[in-house]
VEXDREN-2710 file (C-alpha; in Angstrom, 1 decimal):
% VEXDREN-2710
k/r/px/py/pz
1/MET/-27.3/-4.5/-58.5
2/ALA/-24.2/-4.6/-56.4
3/ALA/-23.4/-1.6/-54.2
4/VAL/-20.2/0.2/-54.8
5/VAL/-18.2/1.4/-51.8
6/GLU/-15.7/4.1/-52.5
7/PRO/-12.6/4.1/-50.4
8/LEU/-12.3/6.8/-47.7
9/PRO/-10.2/9.8/-48.7
10/SER/-6.7/9.9/-47.3
11/LYS/-7.6/12.8/-45.0
12/ASN/-10.0/10.5/-43.1
13/TRP/-7.3/8.0/-42.1
14/PRO/-7.6/8.8/-38.4
15/LEU/-11.2/7.7/-38.5
16/LEU/-10.4/4.6/-40.4
17/PHE/-7.6/3.7/-37.9
18/TYR/-10.0/4.3/-35.0
19/VAL/-12.7/2.0/-36.5
20/ARG/-10.2/-0.7/-37.1
21/PHE/-8.9/-0.4/-33.5
22/VAL/-12.4/-0.7/-32.1
23/LEU/-13.0/-3.8/-34.2
24/VAL/-9.8/-5.3/-32.9
25/LEU/-10.8/-4.6/-29.3
26/LEU/-14.2/-6.2/-29.9
27/LEU/-12.7/-9.3/-31.5
28/TRP/-10.2/-9.5/-28.7
29/SER/-12.9/-9.2/-26.1
30/ALA/-15.0/-11.9/-27.7
31/THR/-12.0/-14.2/-28.0
32/VAL/-10.9/-13.8/-24.4
33/LYS/-14.5/-14.3/-23.2
34/LEU/-14.5/-17.6/-24.9
35/ALA/-11.1/-18.5/-23.6
36/TYR/-11.7/-17.5/-20.0
37/ALA/-15.5/-18.1/-19.6
38/VAL/-15.7/-14.8/-17.7
39/SER/-17.8/-14.6/-14.6
40/CYS/-18.1/-11.0/-13.5
41/ASP/-20.7/-9.2/-11.3
42/VAL/-20.5/-5.4/-11.4
43/PHE/-22.4/-2.9/-9.3
44/THR/-22.5/0.9/-9.0
45/VAL/-22.5/2.2/-5.4
46/ARG/-24.0/5.6/-5.0
47/TYR/-24.4/5.7/-1.2
48/LEU/-22.3/4.4/1.7
49/PRO/-23.4/4.1/5.3
50/GLY/-21.4/6.6/7.3
51/PHE/-21.1/9.1/4.5
52/GLU/-23.6/11.9/4.3
53/GLY/-25.3/12.2/1.0
54/PRO/-24.5/10.6/-2.4
55/LEU/-20.9/9.8/-3.1
56/PRO/-19.2/12.6/-5.1
57/PHE/-17.1/10.0/-7.0
58/HIS/-17.9/6.9/-9.1
59/LEU/-17.6/3.7/-7.0
60/GLU/-18.0/0.3/-8.5
61/THR/-17.8/-3.0/-6.7
62/GLY/-17.9/-6.5/-8.0
63/TYR/-16.6/-10.1/-8.2
64/VAL/-14.4/-11.7/-10.8
65/GLY/-14.1/-15.5/-10.9
66/VAL/-10.6/-17.0/-11.3
67/GLY/-9.2/-20.5/-11.2
68/GLU/-10.1/-23.5/-13.4
69/LYS/-13.8/-23.2/-12.8
70/ASP/-14.1/-19.7/-11.5
71/ASP/-14.3/-21.2/-8.0
72/LEU/-12.3/-18.4/-6.5
73/GLN/-14.3/-15.2/-6.4
74/LEU/-12.1/-12.1/-6.0
75/PHE/-13.9/-8.9/-4.8
76/TYR/-12.8/-5.4/-5.8
77/TYR/-13.6/-1.7/-5.3
78/PHE/-13.1/0.4/-8.4
79/VAL/-13.0/4.2/-8.2
80/HIS/-13.0/6.4/-11.4
81/SER/-10.6/9.2/-11.7
82/GLU/-12.1/12.5/-10.7
83/ARG/-10.2/14.3/-13.5
84/ASN/-10.5/12.4/-16.8
85/PRO/-11.4/8.7/-16.4
86/THR/-11.1/8.0/-20.2
87/GLU/-7.4/9.1/-20.3
88/ASP/-6.0/9.0/-16.8
89/PRO/-3.9/6.0/-15.7
90/LEU/-5.5/2.8/-14.6
91/VAL/-4.0/1.5/-11.3
92/LEU/-4.3/-2.0/-9.9
93/TRP/-3.7/-1.6/-6.1
94/LEU/-2.7/-4.5/-3.9
95/SER/-2.4/-4.3/-0.1
96/GLY/0.2/-6.2/1.9
97/GLY/-0.2/-8.9/4.6
98/PRO/-0.5/-11.3/2.9
99/ARG/-4.3/-11.3/2.9
100/CYS/-4.8/-7.7/4.0
101/SER/-7.9/-6.2/2.4
102/SER/-7.6/-3.5/-0.1
103/LEU/-10.1/-1.5/2.0
104/SER/-6.8/-0.5/3.7
105/GLY/-5.7/1.2/0.6
106/LEU/-9.1/2.7/-0.1
107/ALA/-9.8/4.1/3.4
108/TYR/-6.4/4.5/5.1
109/GLU/-3.9/5.3/2.4
110/ILE/-4.6/6.5/-1.2
111/GLY/-8.4/6.3/-1.6
112/PRO/-11.1/9.0/-1.7
113/ILE/-12.5/8.4/1.9
114/TYR/-11.2/7.8/5.4
115/PHE/-12.8/6.7/8.7
116/ARG/-13.6/9.1/11.5
117/ALA/-14.2/7.9/15.0
118/ALA/-17.8/7.0/15.9
119/GLU/-19.6/9.8/17.8
120/GLY/-20.6/7.7/20.9
121/ASN/-19.9/4.3/22.2
122/GLY/-20.7/1.6/19.7
123/ASN/-22.0/3.8/16.9
124/ARG/-21.0/3.1/13.3
125/PRO/-17.9/5.1/12.3
126/THR/-18.5/7.9/9.8
127/LEU/-16.7/8.6/6.5
128/ALA/-15.1/11.8/5.3
129/LEU/-13.5/12.8/2.0
130/ASN/-9.7/12.5/1.6
131/PRO/-8.5/15.7/-0.2
132/TYR/-5.2/13.9/-1.1
133/SER/-6.7/10.9/-2.8
134/TRP/-4.8/9.4/-5.8
135/THR/-8.2/9.1/-7.5
136/LYS/-7.9/12.9/-8.1
137/ALA/-5.7/11.8/-11.1
138/ALA/-6.1/8.0/-11.6
139/ASN/-8.6/5.2/-11.9
140/ILE/-7.9/2.7/-9.2
141/ILE/-8.9/-0.9/-8.7
142/PHE/-8.6/-1.9/-5.1
143/LEU/-8.4/-5.7/-5.1
144/ASP/-9.0/-8.1/-2.2
145/ALA/-6.4/-10.7/-3.2
146/PRO/-5.6/-13.5/-2.8
147/VAL/-8.8/-15.5/-2.0
148/GLY/-9.6/-15.4/1.7
149/THR/-8.8/-11.7/1.8
150/GLY/-11.5/-9.2/2.7
151/PHE/-14.7/-10.2/0.9
152/SER/-13.0/-12.6/-1.6
153/TYR/-14.1/-16.2/-1.1
154/SER/-14.0/-19.7/-2.6
155/LYS/-17.3/-21.2/-3.9
156/THR/-16.3/-24.7/-2.9
157/GLY/-14.1/-24.0/0.1
158/LYS/-11.2/-25.3/-1.9
159/GLY/-8.4/-23.2/-3.2
160/LEU/-7.8/-21.5/0.2
161/ASN/-4.3/-23.0/0.4
162/MET/-2.3/-20.1/-1.1
163/SER/1.2/-19.2/-2.0
164/ASP/3.1/-16.3/-3.4
165/THR/3.2/-17.7/-6.9
166/LYS/-0.5/-18.9/-6.8
167/SER/-1.6/-15.4/-5.5
168/ALA/0.3/-13.7/-8.4
169/GLY/-1.2/-16.0/-11.0
170/ASP/-4.7/-15.5/-9.7
171/THR/-4.3/-11.7/-9.7
172/TYR/-2.9/-11.8/-13.2
173/GLN/-6.0/-13.8/-14.3
174/PHE/-8.2/-11.2/-12.5
175/LEU/-6.6/-8.4/-14.4
176/MET/-7.1/-10.1/-17.8
177/LYS/-10.7/-10.8/-17.1
178/TRP/-11.4/-7.3/-15.6
179/LEU/-10.0/-5.5/-18.6
180/MET/-12.0/-7.8/-20.9
181/ASP/-15.1/-6.8/-19.0
182/HIS/-14.1/-3.1/-19.1
183/PRO/-12.6/-2.7/-22.6
184/GLU/-13.0/1.1/-22.4
185/PHE/-10.0/1.1/-20.1
186/LEU/-7.7/-0.9/-22.3
187/SER/-6.0/2.2/-23.8
188/ASN/-5.4/3.8/-20.4
189/PRO/-1.8/3.7/-19.2
190/LEU/-1.7/0.7/-16.8
191/TYR/0.3/0.6/-13.6
192/ILE/0.4/-2.2/-11.0
193/CYS/1.0/-0.8/-7.5
194/GLY/0.9/-1.7/-3.8
195/ASP/2.9/-1.7/-0.6
196/SER/4.4/-3.9/2.1
197/TYR/4.0/-7.7/1.3
198/SER/2.9/-6.9/-2.2
199/GLY/6.6/-6.2/-2.9
200/ILE/6.9/-9.9/-3.3
201/ILE/3.7/-10.4/-5.4
202/ILE/3.8/-7.4/-7.8
203/PRO/7.1/-8.1/-9.6
204/ILE/5.8/-11.7/-10.4
205/ILE/2.6/-10.2/-11.8
206/VAL/4.5/-7.7/-13.9
207/GLN/6.7/-10.5/-15.2
208/GLU/3.6/-12.4/-16.3
209/VAL/2.2/-9.3/-18.0
210/LEU/5.5/-8.7/-19.9
211/ASN/5.8/-12.3/-20.9
212/GLY/2.3/-12.1/-22.3
213/ILE/3.1/-8.9/-24.2
214/ALA/6.1/-10.5/-25.7
215/ALA/4.3/-13.7/-26.8
216/PRO/3.5/-13.5/-30.6
217/ALA/0.1/-15.0/-30.4
218/SER/-1.1/-13.3/-27.1
219/LYS/-3.7/-10.6/-26.7
220/GLU/-1.8/-8.9/-23.9
221/HIS/0.0/-6.7/-26.4
222/LEU/-3.2/-4.6/-26.4
223/PHE/-2.4/-3.6/-22.8
224/ASN/-1.0/-0.2/-22.4
225/PHE/1.3/-1.3/-19.6
226/LYS/3.6/1.4/-18.4
227/GLY/5.2/0.3/-15.1
228/TYR/4.8/-0.5/-11.5
229/LEU/5.0/1.3/-8.1
230/ILE/5.7/-0.2/-4.7
231/GLY/6.1/1.4/-1.3
232/ASN/8.1/0.0/1.6
233/PRO/8.1/-3.2/-0.3
234/LEU/9.0/-6.6/1.2
235/THR/11.6/-7.8/-1.3
236/ASP/14.2/-10.1/0.3
237/ARG/13.3/-11.4/3.8
238/HIS/16.9/-12.1/4.8
239/LEU/18.1/-8.7/3.6
240/GLU/15.2/-6.8/5.3
241/THR/15.8/-8.6/8.7
242/ASN/19.5/-8.1/8.5
243/ALA/19.1/-4.4/7.8
244/GLN/17.3/-3.8/11.1
245/VAL/20.5/-3.5/13.0
246/SER/21.9/-0.7/10.8
247/PHE/18.5/1.0/10.8
248/ALA/18.2/0.8/14.6
249/HIS/21.6/2.4/14.9
250/GLY/20.8/5.1/12.5
251/MET/17.7/6.0/14.4
252/GLY/19.5/6.0/17.8
253/LEU/17.7/2.9/19.1
254/ILE/21.0/1.2/19.9
255/SER/24.4/2.6/21.1
256/ASP/27.5/3.1/18.9
257/GLU/29.2/0.5/21.1
258/LEU/26.6/-2.2/20.6
259/HIS/26.5/-1.5/16.9
260/GLU/30.3/-1.8/16.5
261/SER/30.3/-4.9/18.6
262/LEU/27.6/-6.5/16.5
263/LYS/29.5/-5.8/13.3
264/ARG/32.7/-7.2/14.7
265/THR/31.3/-10.4/16.3
266/CYS/28.6/-11.2/13.7
267/LYS/30.5/-10.1/10.6
268/GLY/27.3/-8.5/9.2
269/GLU/25.2/-11.6/9.5
270/TYR/22.4/-11.2/12.2
271/VAL/19.8/-13.7/10.9
272/ASN/21.6/-17.1/10.4
273/VAL/23.9/-16.9/13.3
274/ASP/26.4/-19.6/14.0
275/SER/25.3/-21.4/17.2
276/THR/29.0/-21.6/18.3
277/ASN/29.5/-17.8/17.9
278/ILE/28.8/-17.0/21.6
279/GLU/29.8/-13.4/21.4
280/CYS/27.5/-12.7/18.4
281/LEU/24.6/-14.5/20.1
282/LYS/25.2/-12.4/23.2
283/ASP/25.2/-9.2/21.1
284/CYS/22.0/-10.2/19.2
285/GLY/20.3/-10.8/22.6
286/ALA/21.3/-7.3/23.7
287/PHE/19.9/-5.9/20.4
288/SER/16.6/-7.8/20.8
289/LYS/16.3/-6.4/24.3
290/CYS/16.9/-2.9/23.2
291/ILE/14.2/-3.0/20.5
292/SER/11.7/-5.1/22.5
293/GLY/9.4/-2.2/23.2
294/VAL/9.6/-0.6/19.7
295/ASN/6.8/-0.6/17.3
296/LYS/8.7/-1.9/14.3
297/GLU/6.0/-0.9/11.8
298/GLN/6.3/2.8/12.9
299/ILE/9.0/3.4/15.4
300/LEU/7.6/6.7/16.6
301/GLU/4.3/5.2/17.6
302/PRO/3.5/3.2/20.7
303/LEU/3.5/-0.6/20.7
304/CYS/-0.2/-1.4/21.0
305/TYR/-2.5/-4.3/20.5
306/THR/-1.7/-6.4/17.4
307/VAL/-4.9/-8.4/17.5
308/THR/-8.4/-7.6/16.3
309/PRO/-11.1/-7.0/19.0
310/LYS/-12.7/-10.2/18.0
311/GLN/-9.5/-12.1/18.6
312/GLU/-9.1/-10.4/21.9
313/ILE/-12.4/-11.7/23.1
314/SER/-11.7/-15.2/21.8
315/THR/-14.5/-15.7/19.3
316/HIS/-14.9/-15.5/15.6
317/SER/-18.7/-15.0/15.2
318/ARG/-20.3/-11.9/13.8
319/ARG/-22.5/-12.0/16.9
320/SER/-19.5/-10.9/18.9
321/LEU/-19.4/-7.5/17.1
322/MET/-21.4/-5.9/19.8
323/SER/-18.4/-6.5/22.1
324/ILE/-16.2/-4.3/19.9
325/ARG/-18.0/-1.2/21.3
326/GLY/-16.4/-1.4/24.7
327/PHE/-13.1/-2.3/23.2
328/LEU/-13.1/0.7/20.9
329/SER/-14.1/3.0/23.8
330/SER/-11.0/2.1/25.8
331/GLU/-8.9/5.1/26.7
332/SER/-5.8/3.1/25.8
333/LEU/-6.9/2.8/22.2
334/ARG/-7.7/6.4/21.3
335/PRO/-6.7/7.6/17.8
336/THR/-4.0/9.9/19.4
337/THR/-2.2/6.9/20.9
338/CYS/-2.8/3.8/18.8
339/ARG/-3.2/3.4/15.0
340/ILE/-4.9/0.0/15.7
341/TYR/-7.9/2.0/17.0
342/ASN/-8.7/3.3/13.5
343/TYR/-8.0/-0.1/11.9
344/MET/-10.7/-1.6/14.2
345/LEU/-13.2/1.0/13.0
346/SER/-13.0/-0.7/9.5
347/GLU/-13.8/-4.1/11.0
348/TYR/-16.9/-2.6/12.7
349/TRP/-17.9/-0.8/9.6
350/ALA/-17.4/-3.7/7.1
351/ASN/-19.3/-6.2/9.3
352/ASP/-22.3/-3.9/9.4
353/ASP/-25.3/-5.4/7.5
354/GLU/-26.2/-2.0/5.9
355/VAL/-22.7/-1.6/4.7
356/ARG/-22.6/-5.1/3.2
357/ASN/-25.9/-4.4/1.4
358/ALA/-24.6/-1.1/0.0
359/LEU/-21.4/-2.8/-1.3
360/LYS/-23.5/-5.7/-2.8
361/ILE/-21.7/-8.4/-0.8
362/ARG/-23.1/-11.8/-1.5
363/LYS/-24.9/-13.1/1.5
364/GLY/-23.3/-16.1/3.3
365/THR/-20.0/-15.9/1.6
366/VAL/-17.9/-14.1/4.3
367/GLU/-19.2/-14.5/7.8
368/GLU/-16.7/-12.2/9.4
369/TRP/-14.7/-9.5/7.5
370/ILE/-11.1/-9.1/8.9
371/ARG/-8.8/-6.4/7.7
372/CYS/-5.8/-8.7/7.7
373/ASN/-6.5/-12.4/7.6
374/GLN/-2.9/-13.7/7.4
375/TYR/-3.1/-16.1/10.4
376/ARG/-6.2/-18.1/9.9
377/LEU/-5.7/-19.6/6.5
378/PRO/-2.7/-21.6/5.1
379/TYR/-0.2/-19.6/3.1
380/GLU/3.2/-20.6/1.8
381/SER/5.8/-18.0/1.2
382/ASP/7.5/-19.8/-1.7
383/VAL/9.3/-16.7/-3.1
384/LYS/12.1/-15.7/-0.7
385/THR/13.3/-12.8/-2.8
386/SER/11.8/-10.8/-5.7
387/ILE/15.2/-9.2/-6.7
388/ASP/15.6/-11.4/-9.7
389/TYR/12.2/-10.3/-11.0
390/HIS/13.2/-6.7/-10.7
391/LEU/16.4/-7.4/-12.5
392/SER/14.5/-9.0/-15.4
393/ILE/11.9/-6.2/-15.6
394/ASN/14.6/-3.6/-15.4
395/THR/16.0/-4.8/-18.8
396/ARG/12.6/-4.2/-20.5
397/GLY/12.6/-0.4/-20.3
398/TYR/9.4/0.0/-18.2
399/ARG/9.0/2.6/-15.4
400/SER/9.3/1.8/-11.8
401/LEU/8.9/3.9/-8.6
402/ILE/10.2/2.5/-5.3
403/TYR/9.5/4.7/-2.2
404/SER/10.1/4.2/1.5
405/GLY/8.9/5.8/4.7
406/ASP/11.8/6.5/7.0
407/HIS/10.2/5.1/10.3
408/ASP/9.4/1.6/9.1
409/MET/11.8/-0.9/10.7
410/MET/10.2/-4.0/9.3
411/VAL/11.0/-3.0/5.7
412/SER/13.4/-0.2/6.1
413/HIS/14.8/2.3/3.6
414/VAL/18.2/0.8/4.4
415/SER/17.4/-2.6/2.9
416/THR/15.4/-1.0/0.0
417/GLU/18.3/1.2/-1.0
418/ALA/20.6/-1.9/-0.8
419/TRP/18.7/-4.0/-3.3
420/ILE/18.0/-1.1/-5.6
421/ARG/21.8/-0.7/-5.9
422/LEU/22.0/-4.5/-6.8
423/ILE/19.8/-4.1/-9.9
424/ASN/22.0/-1.3/-11.2
425/SER/19.1/0.8/-12.3
426/SER/19.8/4.3/-13.7
427/ILE/18.6/7.0/-11.3
428/ILE/16.3/9.7/-12.8
429/ASP/15.6/11.7/-9.7
430/ASP/18.2/11.5/-6.9
431/TRP/17.5/11.3/-3.1
432/HIS/15.9/14.6/-2.0
433/PRO/13.6/16.0/0.7
434/TRP/9.8/15.9/0.3
435/GLU/8.3/19.3/1.0
436/GLY/4.7/20.2/1.7
437/GLY/4.1/24.0/1.8
438/THR/6.6/25.5/4.1
439/GLN/7.1/22.4/6.2
440/LEU/9.9/19.9/5.4
441/GLN/8.4/16.5/5.3
442/SER/11.6/14.4/5.2
443/THR/15.2/15.0/4.4
444/SER/18.5/13.3/3.7
445/LEU/21.7/14.2/5.5
446/ARG/22.9/16.1/2.5
447/ASN/20.0/18.5/2.8
448/VAL/19.8/18.7/6.6
449/LEU/20.6/22.5/6.5
450/GLN/17.1/23.0/5.0
451/CYS/15.7/22.1/8.4
452/PHE/17.2/25.2/9.9
453/ARG/15.5/27.3/7.2
454/VAL/12.1/25.9/8.2
455/LEU/12.8/26.4/11.9
456/ARG/13.8/30.0/11.4
457/ALA/10.6/30.6/9.4
458/ALA/8.6/29.4/12.5
459/THR/10.2/31.8/15.0
460/THR/9.5/35.4/16.0
461/ALA/12.5/37.6/17.1
462/VAL/12.5/39.0/20.6
463/SER/15.1/41.2/22.3
464/SER/17.0/38.4/24.0
465/GLY/16.3/35.4/21.7
466/TYR/13.4/33.8/19.9
467/THR/9.9/32.5/20.8
468/VAL/9.1/29.3/18.9
469/ARG/5.4/29.0/18.3
470/SER/5.3/26.0/16.0
471/LEU/7.6/23.1/15.0
472/PRO/7.6/20.8/12.0
473/GLY/5.9/17.6/12.9
474/VAL/3.7/19.2/15.6
475/GLU/0.1/19.9/14.6
476/GLY/-1.0/23.5/15.4
477/PRO/0.7/26.0/17.7
478/LEU/2.8/24.7/20.6
479/PRO/0.8/24.3/23.8
480/PHE/3.8/25.5/25.9
481/HIS/6.2/28.4/25.7
482/LEU/9.5/27.5/24.0
483/GLY/12.3/30.0/23.8
484/THR/15.6/29.7/22.0
485/GLY/18.5/32.1/21.7
486/TYR/22.1/32.8/22.1
487/VAL/24.1/34.2/25.1
488/GLY/27.5/35.8/24.5
489/VAL/30.3/34.7/26.7
490/ASP/34.0/35.6/26.9
491/GLU/35.3/39.2/27.1
492/ARG/33.7/40.4/24.0
493/ASP/30.8/37.9/23.7
494/ASP/32.9/36.2/20.9
495/LYS/31.6/32.8/22.0
496/GLN/27.8/32.3/21.5
497/SER/26.1/29.6/23.4
END
């Protein structure tokens, strides 16, 4: 006797839709697994050396094979959102470089932990929780890409010759395979994010995603892609280098006279200078001399070592790690003076055997972990500008957030604002100051008066003036006495100085 199945009542259509959606996901997952021959190793990390007790967040590490035969093994860290992992956005985060490890994003920028200096010469650095982590509200994949970055490696030793377009293609393939292996995150809003050199790579990846979504027979239409986010993004090498003159003048690093002379003699072109333009060459030389002692990555910080401790002692063996101890204990590299000190802590930590065991790093794959490995392996910068990609993406209606720190001279806000104007994008939120509590974090000239409001809030009135006990940008109370005030002059004190 045949079974008779009655149709679901109309009131149960949400359940029917859900069942069908799940079946579609399962079919898609099976199809893509056959198409890509997925090779993924996934591990849950509950403890990390340097952090006291179990991790209060979900950390997963793993490898995803890309390339024709999965020869390229890309390593990643995945942190669940601490709020609602099933609904919060999914972020793919790429660091700059090229070939800077995503541990930079995890432990120095937006991740849930950060390094604290070792308590004693040569001890392993400790880890603390970051109260401002983006994982408070988002699931984040921190990816070591391209191959040769961080713990990512090539099985055969081939494939290490890399370029911008190859890097973007491999990362796109990683994303496809990772989502196939984690179908529970397919419905989460997807954002592709990063900073610095990833400003070249991310728009190419986004274009690949959008092309896949638009293709009739593709499976990418199941992605819930929403947009992309990039900070201080390298976008057009010529534009960024050329903008350094205007940026330096705006920050008071060069004089008005030199700035005007540069504009007059070079006609706004400071990169490809005509060798017969003697006056321009002379002014460019004067400009180079003025900024020779400036840390272009952060102009308010001192210009310190730009090499790793292992490069400093001229060896590339993990046996040399013991020599880092003396290097890190140098008084000239204390955290209060040099950012590179904290970067070196990550190299000491990531090359520790206990750390590697905890992260489930495959033995013998990466002899020495280097935070930024852009100088040892071949890399072709075959994309000179990503502006055209932004222009194409901008016509599709997806979200984008471009932000800049105001002390980065390498990729300054001057050049970023210039190319944003070129893509003729509509502005949703105009230029404005960022405020944290009562302290003004940054400001535009149009809002400079707000600075005075903050300064007044930090003063205490006295009979002849004011005693300033704290200042924006200075941590804690001032260690010296600072008085400000007015003195009346003229017959009736009409003039206040």
